[in-house]
Backbone as ProteinMPNN parsed JSONL, in Angstrom:
{"seq_chain_A": "KLELPFWLASRLHQFDHVTIEMPEMYSDGPRRDMEADAAHMNLRGCCDHYFEIGKEVSVLLNDRDLLKHLKDAFVKRFH", "coords_chain_A": {"N_chain_A": [[17.745, 8.777, 2.633], [15.138, 9.172, 0.4], [12.226, 10.663, -0.96], [10.314, 9.629, -3.65], [8.277, 9.852, -6.72], [5.919, 7.288, -7.104], [5.837, 5.99, -9.716], [8.381, 6.531, -10.68], [10.098, 5.536, -8.694], [9.515, 2.82, -8.739], [10.338, 2.093, -11.307], [13.106, 2.608, -11.125], [13.721, 0.798, -9.067], [13.338, -1.662, -10.431], [15.704, -1.809, -11.88], [17.498, -2.09, -9.946], [18.545, 0.215, -8.843], [17.609, 1.631, -6.721], [16.32, 1.077, -3.312], [13.218, 0.118, -2.176], [11.201, 0.967, 0.476], [8.56, -0.176, 2.714], [5.704, 1.775, 2.436], [4.506, 4.048, 4.859], [1.686, 4.15, 5.197], [0.833, 1.646, 4.631], [1.83, 0.09, 6.692], [2.095, -1.891, 9.73], [0.56, -0.621, 11.839], [-1.5, 0.998, 10.51], [-2.64, -1.114, 9.055], [-3.775, -2.708, 11.018], [-5.715, -0.925, 11.952], [-7.33, -0.69, 9.721], [-8.252, -3.286, 9.52], [-9.843, -3.358, 11.851], [-11.854, -1.451, 11.384], [-12.688, -1.073, 8.477], [-14.627, 0.081, 6.842], [-15.028, 2.658, 7.674], [-12.68, 4.132, 7.619], [-10.717, 6.907, 6.742], [-9.42, 7.159, 3.812], [-8.535, 8.971, 2.003], [-6.901, 10.767, 3.241], [-4.584, 9.354, 3.367], [-3.947, 8.525, 0.658], [-5.017, 9.074, -2.602], [-5.457, 6.942, -4.234], [-5.468, 4.441, -2.763], [-5.871, 1.551, -2.738], [-5.118, 0.791, -5.342], [-2.482, 1.712, -5.547], [-1.405, 0.293, -3.38], [-1.668, -2.309, -4.21], [0.122, -2.394, -6.347], [2.588, -1.809, -4.877], [2.647, -4.083, -3.254], [3.139, -6.07, -5.152], [5.584, -5.189, -6.174], [7.276, -5.346, -3.966], [6.894, -7.989, -3.334], [5.034, -8.859, -1.405], [2.858, -10.743, -0.107], [1.088, -10.721, 2.079], [0.321, -8.079, 2.314], [-1.125, -7.845, -0.065], [-3.227, -9.647, 0.476], [-4.382, -8.344, 2.72], [-5.294, -5.851, 1.504], [-7.192, -6.843, -0.263], [-9.075, -7.979, 1.493], [-9.862, -5.758, 2.963], [-10.856, -4.136, 0.923], [-13.151, -5.574, 0.285], [-14.566, -5.453, 2.722], [-15.034, -2.663, 2.855], [-16.661, -2.134, 0.634], [-18.665, -4.002, 0.324]], "CA_chain_A": [[16.405, 8.432, 2.351], [14.585, 10.132, -0.55], [10.933, 10.287, -1.408], [10.194, 9.716, -5.12], [6.978, 9.453, -7.187], [5.927, 5.831, -7.248], [6.179, 5.575, -11.043], [9.831, 6.648, -10.817], [10.723, 4.681, -7.759], [9.275, 1.477, -9.211], [11.18, 1.792, -12.415], [14.498, 2.535, -10.654], [13.84, -0.494, -8.341], [13.439, -2.731, -11.365], [17.035, -1.862, -12.365], [18.356, -2.257, -8.691], [19.209, 1.534, -8.549], [17.068, 2.136, -5.424], [15.605, 0.057, -2.548], [11.96, 0.654, -1.707], [10.703, 0.569, 1.843], [7.055, -0.198, 2.757], [5.197, 3.128, 2.802], [3.983, 4.101, 6.16], [0.262, 3.954, 5.114], [0.64, 0.239, 4.548], [2.602, -0.589, 7.684], [1.269, -2.699, 10.643], [-0.485, 0.133, 12.513], [-2.733, 1.245, 9.673], [-3.298, -2.323, 8.682], [-4.647, -3.103, 12.184], [-6.832, 0.052, 11.988], [-8.172, -1.07, 8.634], [-8.953, -4.554, 9.908], [-10.743, -3.013, 12.847], [-13.026, -0.682, 10.882], [-12.374, -0.71, 7.159], [-15.664, 0.856, 6.241], [-15.037, 4.07, 8.151], [-11.346, 4.759, 7.55], [-10.579, 7.997, 5.785], [-8.221, 6.824, 2.988], [-8.077, 10.121, 1.202], [-5.807, 11.32, 3.966], [-3.395, 8.561, 3.016], [-3.619, 8.428, -0.734], [-6.322, 9.029, -3.367], [-5.664, 5.618, -4.888], [-4.939, 3.612, -1.741], [-5.971, 0.18, -3.124], [-4.412, 0.556, -6.534], [-1.041, 1.819, -5.244], [-1.05, -0.764, -2.449], [-1.502, -3.554, -5.097], [1.509, -2.174, -7.01], [3.646, -1.952, -3.88], [2.744, -5.478, -2.864], [3.756, -6.868, -6.213], [6.902, -4.729, -6.314], [7.955, -5.831, -2.761], [6.626, -9.365, -3.172], [4.414, -8.899, -0.086], [1.556, -11.363, -0.266], [0.287, -10.34, 3.181], [-0.278, -6.772, 1.926], [-2.162, -8.011, -1.069], [-4.451, -10.219, 1.115], [-4.94, -7.227, 3.491], [-5.976, -5.007, 0.628], [-8.349, -7.557, -0.775], [-10.031, -8.108, 2.576], [-10.272, -4.394, 3.387], [-11.705, -3.678, -0.121], [-14.435, -6.225, 0.409], [-15.193, -4.936, 3.866], [-15.48, -1.318, 2.6], [-17.546, -1.94, -0.512], [-19.601, -5.115, 0.173]], "C_chain_A": [[15.775, 9.545, 1.49], [13.2, 9.689, -0.914], [10.806, 10.599, -2.923], [8.758, 9.338, -5.47], [7.042, 7.933, -7.379], [6.356, 5.309, -8.605], [7.771, 5.543, -11.243], [10.567, 5.653, -9.914], [10.619, 3.182, -8.266], [10.188, 1.121, -10.412], [12.658, 1.77, -11.979], [14.766, 1.25, -9.842], [13.981, -1.651, -9.293], [14.904, -2.872, -11.866], [17.998, -1.868, -11.213], [19.143, -0.88, -8.555], [18.737, 2.119, -7.202], [16.386, 0.94, -4.678], [14.329, 0.766, -2.048], [11.627, 0.075, -0.444], [9.171, 0.593, 1.785], [6.618, 1.219, 3.159], [4.502, 3.09, 4.101], [2.35, 3.729, 6.153], [-0.138, 2.487, 4.936], [1.382, -0.582, 5.661], [1.565, -1.264, 8.706], [0.241, -1.929, 11.325], [-1.693, 0.419, 11.613], [-3.372, 0.032, 9.164], [-4.233, -2.808, 9.788], [-5.914, -2.11, 12.223], [-7.844, -0.328, 10.878], [-8.922, -2.369, 8.946], [-10.028, -4.302, 10.922], [-12.013, -2.393, 12.348], [-12.764, -0.202, 9.449], [-13.406, 0.264, 6.514], [-15.629, 2.323, 6.505], [-13.668, 4.748, 8.195], [-11.334, 5.872, 6.482], [-9.292, 7.709, 4.953], [-7.742, 7.965, 2.214], [-6.946, 10.839, 1.908], [-4.447, 10.625, 3.699], [-2.926, 8.739, 1.53], [-4.939, 8.344, -1.513], [-6.479, 7.643, -3.954], [-5.011, 4.532, -4.019], [-4.871, 2.175, -2.209], [-5.053, -0.079, -4.393], [-2.808, 0.686, -6.283], [-0.594, 0.722, -4.316], [-0.797, -2.062, -3.237], [-0.199, -3.443, -5.798], [2.685, -2.358, -6.039], [3.793, -3.305, -3.522], [3.353, -6.293, -3.831], [5.249, -6.507, -6.277], [7.774, -5.267, -5.159], [7.693, -7.308, -2.452], [5.947, -9.643, -1.763], [3.002, -9.456, -0.185], [0.595, -11.032, 0.851], [-0.459, -8.955, 2.926], [-1.395, -6.951, 0.928], [-3.46, -8.65, -0.413], [-5.072, -9.174, 1.962], [-5.745, -6.309, 2.616], [-7.21, -5.605, 0.148], [-9.446, -7.626, 0.304], [-10.594, -6.73, 2.922], [-11.142, -3.81, 2.272], [-13.068, -4.283, -0.022], [-15.191, -5.688, 1.564], [-15.738, -3.481, 3.625], [-16.616, -1.278, 1.57], [-18.592, -3.095, -0.684], [-20.883, -4.739, 0.815]], "O_chain_A": [[15.876, 10.724, 1.829], [12.968, 8.505, -1.156], [11.15, 11.687, -3.383], [8.08, 8.64, -4.716], [8.071, 7.378, -7.762], [7.114, 4.345, -8.7], [8.333, 4.649, -11.876], [11.535, 5.016, -10.33], [11.59, 2.43, -8.188], [10.722, 0.016, -10.507], [13.398, 0.922, -12.476], [15.856, 0.681, -9.901], [14.715, -2.585, -8.972], [15.298, -3.976, -12.243], [19.196, -1.678, -11.42], [20.314, -0.895, -8.174], [19.392, 2.989, -6.629], [15.951, -0.036, -5.289], [14.393, 1.893, -1.556], [11.727, -1.134, -0.238], [8.568, 1.267, 0.949], [7.131, 1.777, 4.129], [3.909, 2.055, 4.406], [1.857, 3.067, 7.066], [-1.31, 2.135, 5.076], [1.522, -1.8, 5.548], [0.351, -1.185, 8.519], [-0.884, -2.413, 11.45], [-2.817, 0.08, 11.983], [-4.56, 0.07, 8.844], [-5.346, -3.263, 9.52], [-7.028, -2.543, 12.515], [-9.056, -0.286, 11.091], [-10.11, -2.495, 8.649], [-11.061, -4.97, 10.878], [-13.109, -2.731, 12.795], [-12.628, 1.004, 9.241], [-13.041, 1.149, 5.74], [-16.11, 3.138, 5.717], [-13.533, 5.834, 8.76], [-11.926, 5.707, 5.416], [-8.191, 8.016, 5.41], [-6.591, 7.949, 1.776], [-6.109, 11.461, 1.254], [-3.37, 11.215, 3.794], [-1.773, 9.035, 1.218], [-5.857, 7.624, -1.12], [-7.616, 7.213, -4.15], [-4.126, 3.806, -4.471], [-3.796, 1.592, -2.067], [-4.323, -1.069, -4.443], [-2.003, -0.117, -6.753], [0.533, 0.247, -4.455], [0.15, -2.8, -2.966], [0.547, -4.422, -5.813], [3.671, -3.009, -6.381], [4.925, -3.783, -3.45], [4.082, -7.209, -3.452], [6.091, -7.394, -6.417], [8.932, -5.611, -5.395], [8.188, -7.835, -1.455], [6.317, -10.591, -1.071], [2.048, -8.693, -0.334], [-0.615, -11.051, 0.627], [-1.624, -8.75, 3.268], [-2.453, -6.33, 1.025], [-4.587, -8.252, -0.708], [-6.3, -9.096, 1.938], [-6.873, -6.0, 3.001], [-8.242, -4.934, 0.139], [-10.613, -7.355, 0.024], [-11.798, -6.629, 3.156], [-12.076, -3.067, 2.57], [-14.064, -3.588, -0.221], [-16.394, -5.467, 1.431], [-16.797, -3.134, 4.148], [-17.474, -0.403, 1.673], [-19.299, -3.154, -1.69], [-21.829, -5.527, 0.813]]}, "name": "protein", "num_of_chains": 1, "seq": "KLELPFWLASRLHQFDHVTIEMPEMYSDGPRRDMEADAAHMNLRGCCDHYFEIGKEVSVLLNDRDLLKHLKDAFVKRFH"}
């Protein structure tokens, strides 16, 4: 297991040189926390660009549930 910058990992993944796993910050536990209280979660501790990176991860891993979760959480935080 190796941690790589997202830009590099996504490019390597496109050519089937690496397999990308779901980052911990988008796993089930943090998703439940976000659903419970999206407006008050400290996302800077996870990632400066939580929603942008999450969208890219969801597309890369073809995870429609993550994309829906991100959309719902964004609306709850900024509505």
